[in-house]
Each structure stands twice: as C-alpha cells, then as structure tokens.
mmCIF file of the N, C-alpha and C atoms, coordinates in Angstrom:
data_MODEL
# 
_entry.id   MODEL 
# 
loop_
_atom_site.group_PDB 
_atom_site.id 
_atom_site.type_symbol 
_atom_site.label_atom_id 
_atom_site.label_alt_id 
_atom_site.label_comp_id 
_atom_site.label_asym_id 
_atom_site.label_entity_id 
_atom_site.label_seq_id 
_atom_site.pdbx_PDB_ins_code 
_atom_site.Cartn_x 
_atom_site.Cartn_y 
_atom_site.Cartn_z 
_atom_site.occupancy 
_atom_site.B_iso_or_equiv 
_atom_site.pdbx_formal_charge 
_atom_site.auth_seq_id 
_atom_site.auth_comp_id 
_atom_site.auth_asym_id 
_atom_site.auth_atom_id 
_atom_site.pdbx_PDB_model_num 
ATOM 1   N N  . MET A 1 1  ? 0.430   -1.214 0.173  1.00 0.00 ? 1  MET A N  1 
ATOM 2   C CA . MET A 1 1  ? -0.153  0.062  -0.351 1.00 0.00 ? 1  MET A CA 1 
ATOM 3   C C  . MET A 1 1  ? 1.513   1.008  -0.027 1.00 0.00 ? 1  MET A C  1 
ATOM 4   N N  . ALA A 1 2  ? 0.621   2.516  -0.436 1.00 0.00 ? 2  ALA A N  1 
ATOM 5   C CA . ALA A 1 2  ? 1.450   3.580  -0.669 1.00 0.00 ? 2  ALA A CA 1 
ATOM 6   C C  . ALA A 1 2  ? 1.113   4.166  0.376  1.00 0.00 ? 2  ALA A C  1 
ATOM 7   N N  . LYS A 1 3  ? 2.124   5.355  0.528  1.00 0.00 ? 3  LYS A N  1 
ATOM 8   C CA . LYS A 1 3  ? 2.274   6.201  1.564  1.00 0.00 ? 3  LYS A CA 1 
ATOM 9   C C  . LYS A 1 3  ? 0.721   6.860  1.777  1.00 0.00 ? 3  LYS A C  1 
ATOM 10  N N  . VAL A 1 4  ? 0.620   7.764  2.586  1.00 0.00 ? 4  VAL A N  1 
ATOM 11  C CA . VAL A 1 4  ? -0.393  8.875  2.954  1.00 0.00 ? 4  VAL A CA 1 
ATOM 12  C C  . VAL A 1 4  ? 0.084   9.949  2.868  1.00 0.00 ? 4  VAL A C  1 
ATOM 13  N N  . PRO A 1 5  ? -0.661  10.680 1.870  1.00 0.00 ? 5  PRO A N  1 
ATOM 14  C CA . PRO A 1 5  ? 0.073   11.866 1.155  1.00 0.00 ? 5  PRO A CA 1 
ATOM 15  C C  . PRO A 1 5  ? 0.102   12.869 2.549  1.00 0.00 ? 5  PRO A C  1 
ATOM 16  N N  . ARG A 1 6  ? 0.900   13.240 2.928  1.00 0.00 ? 6  ARG A N  1 
ATOM 17  C CA . ARG A 1 6  ? 0.827   14.500 3.522  1.00 0.00 ? 6  ARG A CA 1 
ATOM 18  C C  . ARG A 1 6  ? 0.564   16.016 3.093  1.00 0.00 ? 6  ARG A C  1 
ATOM 19  N N  . VAL A 1 7  ? -0.657  16.291 3.903  1.00 0.00 ? 7  VAL A N  1 
ATOM 20  C CA . VAL A 1 7  ? -1.553  17.936 2.843  1.00 0.00 ? 7  VAL A CA 1 
ATOM 21  C C  . VAL A 1 7  ? -2.071  18.681 4.384  1.00 0.00 ? 7  VAL A C  1 
ATOM 22  N N  . ARG A 1 8  ? -1.897  19.607 3.839  1.00 0.00 ? 8  ARG A N  1 
ATOM 23  C CA . ARG A 1 8  ? -2.054  21.121 5.123  1.00 0.00 ? 8  ARG A CA 1 
ATOM 24  C C  . ARG A 1 8  ? -4.044  20.821 4.881  1.00 0.00 ? 8  ARG A C  1 
ATOM 25  N N  . GLY A 1 9  ? -4.548  21.490 5.936  1.00 0.00 ? 9  GLY A N  1 
ATOM 26  C CA . GLY A 1 9  ? -5.790  21.762 5.732  1.00 0.00 ? 9  GLY A CA 1 
ATOM 27  C C  . GLY A 1 9  ? -6.459  21.925 4.949  1.00 0.00 ? 9  GLY A C  1 
ATOM 28  N N  . MET A 1 10 ? -6.312  23.039 4.037  1.00 0.00 ? 10 MET A N  1 
ATOM 29  C CA . MET A 1 10 ? -6.889  23.903 2.849  1.00 0.00 ? 10 MET A CA 1 
ATOM 30  C C  . MET A 1 10 ? -6.654  22.615 1.471  1.00 0.00 ? 10 MET A C  1 
ATOM 31  N N  . GLU A 1 11 ? -5.644  22.059 1.501  1.00 0.00 ? 11 GLU A N  1 
ATOM 32  C CA . GLU A 1 11 ? -5.940  21.297 0.616  1.00 0.00 ? 11 GLU A CA 1 
ATOM 33  C C  . GLU A 1 11 ? -6.452  20.017 0.863  1.00 0.00 ? 11 GLU A C  1 
ATOM 34  N N  . MET A 1 12 ? -6.733  19.300 1.577  1.00 0.00 ? 12 MET A N  1 
ATOM 35  C CA . MET A 1 12 ? -7.827  18.257 2.571  1.00 0.00 ? 12 MET A CA 1 
ATOM 36  C C  . MET A 1 12 ? -9.366  18.838 2.002  1.00 0.00 ? 12 MET A C  1 
ATOM 37  N N  . ILE A 1 13 ? -9.133  20.252 2.187  1.00 0.00 ? 13 ILE A N  1 
ATOM 38  C CA . ILE A 1 13 ? -10.302 21.154 2.320  1.00 0.00 ? 13 ILE A CA 1 
ATOM 39  C C  . ILE A 1 13 ? -10.933 21.344 0.575  1.00 0.00 ? 13 ILE A C  1 
ATOM 40  N N  . ARG A 1 14 ? -9.772  21.102 -0.250 1.00 0.00 ? 14 ARG A N  1 
ATOM 41  C CA . ARG A 1 14 ? -10.671 21.153 -1.343 1.00 0.00 ? 14 ARG A CA 1 
ATOM 42  C C  . ARG A 1 14 ? -10.665 19.553 -1.790 1.00 0.00 ? 14 ARG A C  1 
ATOM 43  N N  . PHE A 1 15 ? -10.331 18.792 -1.371 1.00 0.00 ? 15 PHE A N  1 
ATOM 44  C CA . PHE A 1 15 ? -10.183 17.301 -1.581 1.00 0.00 ? 15 PHE A CA 1 
ATOM 45  C C  . PHE A 1 15 ? -11.624 16.988 -1.429 1.00 0.00 ? 15 PHE A C  1 
ATOM 46  N N  . LEU A 1 16 ? -12.145 17.373 -0.419 1.00 0.00 ? 16 LEU A N  1 
ATOM 47  C CA . LEU A 1 16 ? -13.434 17.054 0.104  1.00 0.00 ? 16 LEU A CA 1 
ATOM 48  C C  . LEU A 1 16 ? -14.839 17.634 -0.873 1.00 0.00 ? 16 LEU A C  1 
ATOM 49  N N  . GLU A 1 17 ? -14.230 19.059 -1.119 1.00 0.00 ? 17 GLU A N  1 
ATOM 50  C CA . GLU A 1 17 ? -15.281 19.513 -1.872 1.00 0.00 ? 17 GLU A CA 1 
ATOM 51  C C  . GLU A 1 17 ? -15.179 18.713 -3.227 1.00 0.00 ? 17 GLU A C  1 
ATOM 52  N N  . ALA A 1 18 ? -14.034 18.615 -3.776 1.00 0.00 ? 18 ALA A N  1 
ATOM 53  C CA . ALA A 1 18 ? -14.462 17.510 -5.162 1.00 0.00 ? 18 ALA A CA 1 
ATOM 54  C C  . ALA A 1 18 ? -14.628 16.712 -4.533 1.00 0.00 ? 18 ALA A C  1 
ATOM 55  N N  . LYS A 1 19 ? -15.082 16.086 -3.712 1.00 0.00 ? 19 LYS A N  1 
ATOM 56  C CA . LYS A 1 19 ? -15.788 14.978 -3.306 1.00 0.00 ? 19 LYS A CA 1 
ATOM 57  C C  . LYS A 1 19 ? -16.851 15.053 -2.968 1.00 0.00 ? 19 LYS A C  1 
ATOM 58  N N  . GLY A 1 20 ? -18.073 16.455 -3.052 1.00 0.00 ? 20 GLY A N  1 
ATOM 59  C CA . GLY A 1 20 ? -18.894 16.467 -2.796 1.00 0.00 ? 20 GLY A CA 1 
ATOM 60  C C  . GLY A 1 20 ? -19.259 17.019 -1.791 1.00 0.00 ? 20 GLY A C  1 
ATOM 61  N N  . PHE A 1 21 ? -18.592 18.117 -0.615 1.00 0.00 ? 21 PHE A N  1 
ATOM 62  C CA . PHE A 1 21 ? -18.677 18.223 1.011  1.00 0.00 ? 21 PHE A CA 1 
ATOM 63  C C  . PHE A 1 21 ? -18.746 19.728 0.077  1.00 0.00 ? 21 PHE A C  1 
ATOM 64  N N  . ASP A 1 22 ? -19.748 20.453 1.206  1.00 0.00 ? 22 ASP A N  1 
ATOM 65  C CA . ASP A 1 22 ? -19.929 21.798 0.961  1.00 0.00 ? 22 ASP A CA 1 
ATOM 66  C C  . ASP A 1 22 ? -19.511 22.874 2.231  1.00 0.00 ? 22 ASP A C  1 
ATOM 67  N N  . HIS A 1 23 ? -18.705 23.940 2.509  1.00 0.00 ? 23 HIS A N  1 
ATOM 68  C CA . HIS A 1 23 ? -18.444 24.427 3.643  1.00 0.00 ? 23 HIS A CA 1 
ATOM 69  C C  . HIS A 1 23 ? -19.352 24.976 4.144  1.00 0.00 ? 23 HIS A C  1 
ATOM 70  N N  . VAL A 1 24 ? -19.799 24.861 5.203  1.00 0.00 ? 24 VAL A N  1 
ATOM 71  C CA . VAL A 1 24 ? -21.432 25.064 6.427  1.00 0.00 ? 24 VAL A CA 1 
ATOM 72  C C  . VAL A 1 24 ? -20.520 26.037 7.486  1.00 0.00 ? 24 VAL A C  1 
ATOM 73  N N  . ARG A 1 25 ? -19.530 26.028 7.567  1.00 0.00 ? 25 ARG A N  1 
ATOM 74  C CA . ARG A 1 25 ? -19.370 27.187 8.694  1.00 0.00 ? 25 ARG A CA 1 
ATOM 75  C C  . ARG A 1 25 ? -17.974 27.251 9.040  1.00 0.00 ? 25 ARG A C  1 
ATOM 76  N N  . THR A 1 26 ? -17.279 28.140 9.648  1.00 0.00 ? 26 THR A N  1 
ATOM 77  C CA . THR A 1 26 ? -15.861 28.155 10.439 1.00 0.00 ? 26 THR A CA 1 
ATOM 78  C C  . THR A 1 26 ? -15.932 28.738 11.764 1.00 0.00 ? 26 THR A C  1 
ATOM 79  N N  . LYS A 1 27 ? -15.561 27.946 12.581 1.00 0.00 ? 27 LYS A N  1 
ATOM 80  C CA . LYS A 1 27 ? -15.446 28.696 14.116 1.00 0.00 ? 27 LYS A CA 1 
ATOM 81  C C  . LYS A 1 27 ? -13.674 28.383 14.271 1.00 0.00 ? 27 LYS A C  1 
ATOM 82  N N  . GLY A 1 28 ? -12.766 29.480 14.489 1.00 0.00 ? 28 GLY A N  1 
ATOM 83  C CA . GLY A 1 28 ? -11.843 29.798 15.112 1.00 0.00 ? 28 GLY A CA 1 
ATOM 84  C C  . GLY A 1 28 ? -11.123 29.154 13.350 1.00 0.00 ? 28 GLY A C  1 
ATOM 85  N N  . SER A 1 29 ? -10.051 28.265 13.785 1.00 0.00 ? 29 SER A N  1 
ATOM 86  C CA . SER A 1 29 ? -9.035  28.072 12.712 1.00 0.00 ? 29 SER A CA 1 
ATOM 87  C C  . SER A 1 29 ? -9.820  26.804 12.336 1.00 0.00 ? 29 SER A C  1 
ATOM 88  N N  . HIS A 1 30 ? -11.399 25.887 13.047 1.00 0.00 ? 30 HIS A N  1 
ATOM 89  C CA . HIS A 1 30 ? -11.357 24.700 12.004 1.00 0.00 ? 30 HIS A CA 1 
ATOM 90  C C  . HIS A 1 30 ? -12.940 24.882 10.987 1.00 0.00 ? 30 HIS A C  1 
ATOM 91  N N  . TYR A 1 31 ? -12.721 24.400 10.245 1.00 0.00 ? 31 TYR A N  1 
ATOM 92  C CA . TYR A 1 31 ? -13.587 24.216 9.095  1.00 0.00 ? 31 TYR A CA 1 
ATOM 93  C C  . TYR A 1 31 ? -14.478 23.316 9.164  1.00 0.00 ? 31 TYR A C  1 
ATOM 94  N N  . VAL A 1 32 ? -16.067 23.801 9.288  1.00 0.00 ? 32 VAL A N  1 
ATOM 95  C CA . VAL A 1 32 ? -17.110 22.738 9.239  1.00 0.00 ? 32 VAL A CA 1 
ATOM 96  C C  . VAL A 1 32 ? -17.618 21.694 7.579  1.00 0.00 ? 32 VAL A C  1 
ATOM 97  N N  . LEU A 1 33 ? -17.002 20.929 7.274  1.00 0.00 ? 33 LEU A N  1 
ATOM 98  C CA . LEU A 1 33 ? -18.054 20.209 5.805  1.00 0.00 ? 33 LEU A CA 1 
ATOM 99  C C  . LEU A 1 33 ? -18.898 19.619 5.804  1.00 0.00 ? 33 LEU A C  1 
ATOM 100 N N  . LYS A 1 34 ? -20.199 19.751 5.126  1.00 0.00 ? 34 LYS A N  1 
ATOM 101 C CA . LYS A 1 34 ? -21.148 18.890 4.958  1.00 0.00 ? 34 LYS A CA 1 
ATOM 102 C C  . LYS A 1 34 ? -21.026 18.208 3.165  1.00 0.00 ? 34 LYS A C  1 
ATOM 103 N N  . SER A 1 35 ? -21.747 17.225 3.818  1.00 0.00 ? 35 SER A N  1 
ATOM 104 C CA . SER A 1 35 ? -22.041 16.257 2.124  1.00 0.00 ? 35 SER A CA 1 
ATOM 105 C C  . SER A 1 35 ? -23.449 16.358 2.218  1.00 0.00 ? 35 SER A C  1 
ATOM 106 N N  . SER A 1 36 ? -24.416 15.903 1.351  1.00 0.00 ? 36 SER A N  1 
ATOM 107 C CA . SER A 1 36 ? -25.603 15.905 0.517  1.00 0.00 ? 36 SER A CA 1 
ATOM 108 C C  . SER A 1 36 ? -26.132 14.732 1.507  1.00 0.00 ? 36 SER A C  1 
ATOM 109 N N  . ARG A 1 37 ? -25.296 13.880 1.740  1.00 0.00 ? 37 ARG A N  1 
ATOM 110 C CA . ARG A 1 37 ? -25.350 12.359 2.498  1.00 0.00 ? 37 ARG A CA 1 
ATOM 111 C C  . ARG A 1 37 ? -25.693 12.474 4.016  1.00 0.00 ? 37 ARG A C  1 
ATOM 112 N N  . GLY A 1 38 ? -25.504 14.064 4.195  1.00 0.00 ? 38 GLY A N  1 
ATOM 113 C CA . GLY A 1 38 ? -25.640 14.151 6.088  1.00 0.00 ? 38 GLY A CA 1 
ATOM 114 C C  . GLY A 1 38 ? -24.431 14.168 6.460  1.00 0.00 ? 38 GLY A C  1 
ATOM 115 N N  . LYS A 1 39 ? -23.284 13.824 6.326  1.00 0.00 ? 39 LYS A N  1 
ATOM 116 C CA . LYS A 1 39 ? -22.039 13.315 6.574  1.00 0.00 ? 39 LYS A CA 1 
ATOM 117 C C  . LYS A 1 39 ? -21.118 14.867 7.121  1.00 0.00 ? 39 LYS A C  1 
ATOM 118 N N  . ILE A 1 40 ? -20.800 14.742 8.404  1.00 0.00 ? 40 ILE A N  1 
ATOM 119 C CA . ILE A 1 40 ? -20.181 16.488 8.506  1.00 0.00 ? 40 ILE A CA 1 
ATOM 120 C C  . ILE A 1 40 ? -18.617 15.745 9.223  1.00 0.00 ? 40 ILE A C  1 
ATOM 121 N N  . VAL A 1 41 ? -17.443 17.112 8.837  1.00 0.00 ? 41 VAL A N  1 
ATOM 122 C CA . VAL A 1 41 ? -16.162 16.731 9.093  1.00 0.00 ? 41 VAL A CA 1 
ATOM 123 C C  . VAL A 1 41 ? -15.873 17.737 8.801  1.00 0.00 ? 41 VAL A C  1 
ATOM 124 N N  . VAL A 1 42 ? -14.688 17.824 10.422 1.00 0.00 ? 42 VAL A N  1 
ATOM 125 C CA . VAL A 1 42 ? -13.910 19.223 10.957 1.00 0.00 ? 42 VAL A CA 1 
ATOM 126 C C  . VAL A 1 42 ? -12.662 18.947 10.525 1.00 0.00 ? 42 VAL A C  1 
ATOM 127 N N  . VAL A 1 43 ? -12.314 20.411 9.777  1.00 0.00 ? 43 VAL A N  1 
ATOM 128 C CA . VAL A 1 43 ? -10.690 20.417 9.340  1.00 0.00 ? 43 VAL A CA 1 
ATOM 129 C C  . VAL A 1 43 ? -10.286 21.451 10.233 1.00 0.00 ? 43 VAL A C  1 
ATOM 130 N N  . PRO A 1 44 ? -9.050  21.158 10.850 1.00 0.00 ? 44 PRO A N  1 
ATOM 131 C CA . PRO A 1 44 ? -8.255  22.431 11.523 1.00 0.00 ? 44 PRO A CA 1 
ATOM 132 C C  . PRO A 1 44 ? -7.423  22.716 10.248 1.00 0.00 ? 44 PRO A C  1 
ATOM 133 N N  . VAL A 1 45 ? -7.800  24.441 10.178 1.00 0.00 ? 45 VAL A N  1 
ATOM 134 C CA . VAL A 1 45 ? -6.224  24.722 9.423  1.00 0.00 ? 45 VAL A CA 1 
ATOM 135 C C  . VAL A 1 45 ? -5.375  26.225 10.098 1.00 0.00 ? 45 VAL A C  1 
ATOM 136 N N  . HIS A 1 46 ? -4.323  25.265 10.139 1.00 0.00 ? 46 HIS A N  1 
ATOM 137 C CA . HIS A 1 46 ? -3.549  25.972 11.201 1.00 0.00 ? 46 HIS A CA 1 
ATOM 138 C C  . HIS A 1 46 ? -2.087  26.674 10.187 1.00 0.00 ? 46 HIS A C  1 
ATOM 139 N N  . GLY A 1 47 ? -2.425  27.745 9.499  1.00 0.00 ? 47 GLY A N  1 
ATOM 140 C CA . GLY A 1 47 ? -1.821  28.387 8.601  1.00 0.00 ? 47 GLY A CA 1 
ATOM 141 C C  . GLY A 1 47 ? -1.109  26.886 7.630  1.00 0.00 ? 47 GLY A C  1 
ATOM 142 N N  . SER A 1 48 ? -0.155  27.166 7.948  1.00 0.00 ? 48 SER A N  1 
ATOM 143 C CA . SER A 1 48 ? 0.520   26.104 6.574  1.00 0.00 ? 48 SER A CA 1 
ATOM 144 C C  . SER A 1 48 ? 1.053   24.872 7.158  1.00 0.00 ? 48 SER A C  1 
ATOM 145 N N  . GLU A 1 49 ? 0.324   24.384 8.780  1.00 0.00 ? 49 GLU A N  1 
ATOM 146 C CA . GLU A 1 49 ? 1.153   23.214 8.955  1.00 0.00 ? 49 GLU A CA 1 
ATOM 147 C C  . GLU A 1 49 ? 0.587   21.712 8.806  1.00 0.00 ? 49 GLU A C  1 
ATOM 148 N N  . ILE A 1 50 ? 0.924   21.513 8.416  1.00 0.00 ? 50 ILE A N  1 
ATOM 149 C CA . ILE A 1 50 ? 0.679   19.354 7.752  1.00 0.00 ? 50 ILE A CA 1 
ATOM 150 C C  . ILE A 1 50 ? -0.147  19.110 8.831  1.00 0.00 ? 50 ILE A C  1 
ATOM 151 N N  . LEU A 1 51 ? -1.314  17.621 8.136  1.00 0.00 ? 51 LEU A N  1 
ATOM 152 C CA . LEU A 1 51 ? -2.113  17.921 8.715  1.00 0.00 ? 51 LEU A CA 1 
ATOM 153 C C  . LEU A 1 51 ? -1.365  16.098 9.389  1.00 0.00 ? 51 LEU A C  1 
ATOM 154 N N  . GLY A 1 52 ? -1.138  15.675 10.435 1.00 0.00 ? 52 GLY A N  1 
ATOM 155 C CA . GLY A 1 52 ? -0.548  14.455 10.882 1.00 0.00 ? 52 GLY A CA 1 
ATOM 156 C C  . GLY A 1 52 ? -1.269  13.370 10.127 1.00 0.00 ? 52 GLY A C  1 
ATOM 157 N N  . ARG A 1 53 ? -0.819  12.243 9.957  1.00 0.00 ? 53 ARG A N  1 
ATOM 158 C CA . ARG A 1 53 ? -1.752  11.237 9.488  1.00 0.00 ? 53 ARG A CA 1 
ATOM 159 C C  . ARG A 1 53 ? -2.130  10.321 10.282 1.00 0.00 ? 53 ARG A C  1 
ATOM 160 N N  . GLY A 1 54 ? -2.375  10.164 11.388 1.00 0.00 ? 54 GLY A N  1 
ATOM 161 C CA . GLY A 1 54 ? -3.778  9.801  12.115 1.00 0.00 ? 54 GLY A CA 1 
ATOM 162 C C  . GLY A 1 54 ? -4.716  10.556 12.044 1.00 0.00 ? 54 GLY A C  1 
ATOM 163 N N  . LEU A 1 55 ? -4.773  12.001 11.999 1.00 0.00 ? 55 LEU A N  1 
ATOM 164 C CA . LEU A 1 55 ? -5.700  13.081 12.354 1.00 0.00 ? 55 LEU A CA 1 
ATOM 165 C C  . LEU A 1 55 ? -6.501  13.032 10.044 1.00 0.00 ? 55 LEU A C  1 
ATOM 166 N N  . THR A 1 56 ? -5.771  13.048 9.625  1.00 0.00 ? 56 THR A N  1 
ATOM 167 C CA . THR A 1 56 ? -5.797  12.251 7.917  1.00 0.00 ? 56 THR A CA 1 
ATOM 168 C C  . THR A 1 56 ? -6.934  10.931 8.090  1.00 0.00 ? 56 THR A C  1 
ATOM 169 N N  . ARG A 1 57 ? -6.680  10.263 8.255  1.00 0.00 ? 57 ARG A N  1 
ATOM 170 C CA . ARG A 1 57 ? -6.869  9.129  8.907  1.00 0.00 ? 57 ARG A CA 1 
ATOM 171 C C  . ARG A 1 57 ? -8.911  8.741  9.145  1.00 0.00 ? 57 ARG A C  1 
ATOM 172 N N  . LYS A 1 58 ? -8.864  9.570  10.207 1.00 0.00 ? 58 LYS A N  1 
ATOM 173 C CA . LYS A 1 58 ? -9.654  9.879  11.065 1.00 0.00 ? 58 LYS A CA 1 
ATOM 174 C C  . LYS A 1 58 ? -11.091 10.680 10.117 1.00 0.00 ? 58 LYS A C  1 
ATOM 175 N N  . ILE A 1 59 ? -10.318 11.797 9.510  1.00 0.00 ? 59 ILE A N  1 
ATOM 176 C CA . ILE A 1 59 ? -11.123 12.919 8.432  1.00 0.00 ? 59 ILE A CA 1 
ATOM 177 C C  . ILE A 1 59 ? -11.781 12.044 7.273  1.00 0.00 ? 59 ILE A C  1 
ATOM 178 N N  . LEU A 1 60 ? -11.094 11.078 6.841  1.00 0.00 ? 60 LEU A N  1 
ATOM 179 C CA . LEU A 1 60 ? -11.532 9.509  5.663  1.00 0.00 ? 60 LEU A CA 1 
ATOM 180 C C  . LEU A 1 60 ? -12.761 8.985  5.731  1.00 0.00 ? 60 LEU A C  1 
ATOM 181 N N  . GLN A 1 61 ? -12.398 8.466  7.183  1.00 0.00 ? 61 GLN A N  1 
ATOM 182 C CA . GLN A 1 61 ? -13.386 7.381  7.991  1.00 0.00 ? 61 GLN A CA 1 
ATOM 183 C C  . GLN A 1 61 ? -14.820 8.291  8.231  1.00 0.00 ? 61 GLN A C  1 
ATOM 184 N N  . ASP A 1 62 ? -14.300 9.761  9.286  1.00 0.00 ? 62 ASP A N  1 
ATOM 185 C CA . ASP A 1 62 ? -15.731 10.010 9.312  1.00 0.00 ? 62 ASP A CA 1 
ATOM 186 C C  . ASP A 1 62 ? -16.627 10.764 7.634  1.00 0.00 ? 62 ASP A C  1 
ATOM 187 N N  . ALA A 1 63 ? -15.725 10.993 6.909  1.00 0.00 ? 63 ALA A N  1 
ATOM 188 C CA . ALA A 1 63 ? -16.234 11.400 5.638  1.00 0.00 ? 63 ALA A CA 1 
ATOM 189 C C  . ALA A 1 63 ? -16.585 9.792  4.624  1.00 0.00 ? 63 ALA A C  1 
ATOM 190 N N  . ASP A 1 64 ? -16.161 8.887  4.999  1.00 0.00 ? 64 ASP A N  1 
ATOM 191 C CA . ASP A 1 64 ? -16.557 7.509  5.085  1.00 0.00 ? 64 ASP A CA 1 
ATOM 192 C C  . ASP A 1 64 ? -16.401 7.516  3.117  1.00 0.00 ? 64 ASP A C  1 
ATOM 193 N N  . ILE A 1 65 ? -14.712 8.531  2.663  1.00 0.00 ? 65 ILE A N  1 
ATOM 194 C CA . ILE A 1 65 ? -13.636 7.782  2.263  1.00 0.00 ? 65 ILE A CA 1 
ATOM 195 C C  . ILE A 1 65 ? -13.022 6.979  1.516  1.00 0.00 ? 65 ILE A C  1 
ATOM 196 N N  . SER A 1 66 ? -12.184 6.189  0.685  1.00 0.00 ? 66 SER A N  1 
ATOM 197 C CA . SER A 1 66 ? -11.564 5.158  1.141  1.00 0.00 ? 66 SER A CA 1 
ATOM 198 C C  . SER A 1 66 ? -10.458 5.818  1.363  1.00 0.00 ? 66 SER A C  1 
ATOM 199 N N  . MET A 1 67 ? -8.954  5.291  1.844  1.00 0.00 ? 67 MET A N  1 
ATOM 200 C CA . MET A 1 67 ? -8.061  5.836  1.504  1.00 0.00 ? 67 MET A CA 1 
ATOM 201 C C  . MET A 1 67 ? -7.148  5.295  -0.206 1.00 0.00 ? 67 MET A C  1 
ATOM 202 N N  . GLU A 1 68 ? -8.004  4.445  -0.616 1.00 0.00 ? 68 GLU A N  1 
ATOM 203 C CA . GLU A 1 68 ? -7.243  4.600  -2.110 1.00 0.00 ? 68 GLU A CA 1 
ATOM 204 C C  . GLU A 1 68 ? -7.794  5.982  -2.963 1.00 0.00 ? 68 GLU A C  1 
ATOM 205 N N  . GLU A 1 69 ? -8.984  6.544  -2.707 1.00 0.00 ? 69 GLU A N  1 
ATOM 206 C CA . GLU A 1 69 ? -9.146  7.810  -3.265 1.00 0.00 ? 69 GLU A CA 1 
ATOM 207 C C  . GLU A 1 69 ? -8.479  8.614  -2.756 1.00 0.00 ? 69 GLU A C  1 
ATOM 208 N N  . PHE A 1 70 ? -8.176  8.596  -1.551 1.00 0.00 ? 70 PHE A N  1 
ATOM 209 C CA . PHE A 1 70 ? -7.714  9.582  -1.367 1.00 0.00 ? 70 PHE A CA 1 
ATOM 210 C C  . PHE A 1 70 ? -5.753  9.935  -1.775 1.00 0.00 ? 70 PHE A C  1 
ATOM 211 N N  . ILE A 1 71 ? -5.475  8.714  -2.090 1.00 0.00 ? 71 ILE A N  1 
ATOM 212 C CA . ILE A 1 71 ? -3.628  8.297  -2.879 1.00 0.00 ? 71 ILE A CA 1 
ATOM 213 C C  . ILE A 1 71 ? -4.155  8.798  -4.213 1.00 0.00 ? 71 ILE A C  1 
ATOM 214 N N  . ALA A 1 72 ? -4.799  8.173  -4.953 1.00 0.00 ? 72 ALA A N  1 
ATOM 215 C CA . ALA A 1 72 ? -5.058  8.691  -6.074 1.00 0.00 ? 72 ALA A CA 1 
ATOM 216 C C  . ALA A 1 72 ? -5.082  9.403  -6.698 1.00 0.00 ? 72 ALA A C  1 
ATOM 217 N N  . TYR A 1 73 ? -6.553  10.867 -5.745 1.00 0.00 ? 73 TYR A N  1 
ATOM 218 C CA . TYR A 1 73 ? -6.411  12.372 -6.044 1.00 0.00 ? 73 TYR A CA 1 
ATOM 219 C C  . TYR A 1 73 ? -5.437  12.651 -6.279 1.00 0.00 ? 73 TYR A C  1 
ATOM 220 N N  . PHE A 1 74 ? -4.323  12.525 -4.894 1.00 0.00 ? 74 PHE A N  1 
ATOM 221 C CA . PHE A 1 74 ? -2.859  13.629 -4.855 1.00 0.00 ? 74 PHE A CA 1 
ATOM 222 C C  . PHE A 1 74 ? -1.630  12.964 -5.508 1.00 0.00 ? 74 PHE A C  1 
ATOM 223 N N  . GLN A 1 75 ? -1.959  11.671 -6.267 1.00 0.00 ? 75 GLN A N  1 
ATOM 224 C CA . GLN A 1 75 ? -1.179  11.482 -7.384 1.00 0.00 ? 75 GLN A CA 1 
ATOM 225 C C  . GLN A 1 75 ? -0.762  12.326 -8.770 1.00 0.00 ? 75 GLN A C  1 
# 
C-alpha cells in the first residue's frame, strides 16, 4: 500500500469539496464541511501546518472516503 500523502488543511478541504462536501461554517481555525448524505467533517487549518497521518485517516473515516481514493487524488 502506498504511503498516506501529507497535506495541509486547505488541501484537505479542496479534496473534500471535490468529493461533494460543502463548507458550512468556520469556528476559529476549524472548517466544518457537510455532504449531501449528511456526513459532517471538521478540518483544522493552522496556517501551513501539515495534518498528521492519524488525523488524515480520521477525517477520511468520518467522510466515508477510502484511503485509495485519497491517494489516487494526490498522485
């Protein structure tokens, strides 16, 4: 299996928006996105800080998106 791409918060938001999520609100540095299926995902955006691998996996799990889709998007 390929390595998990290391991405910043805004890159994750762009990926989720490409997968059908819409930005609902922002509270501080946390962006809340919601899909048409009702899935809600919170993505922290702390400047240019890269998201940790565990947080990336958790966001994908909450969004019900496979790791393979994520890896393919960033290749």
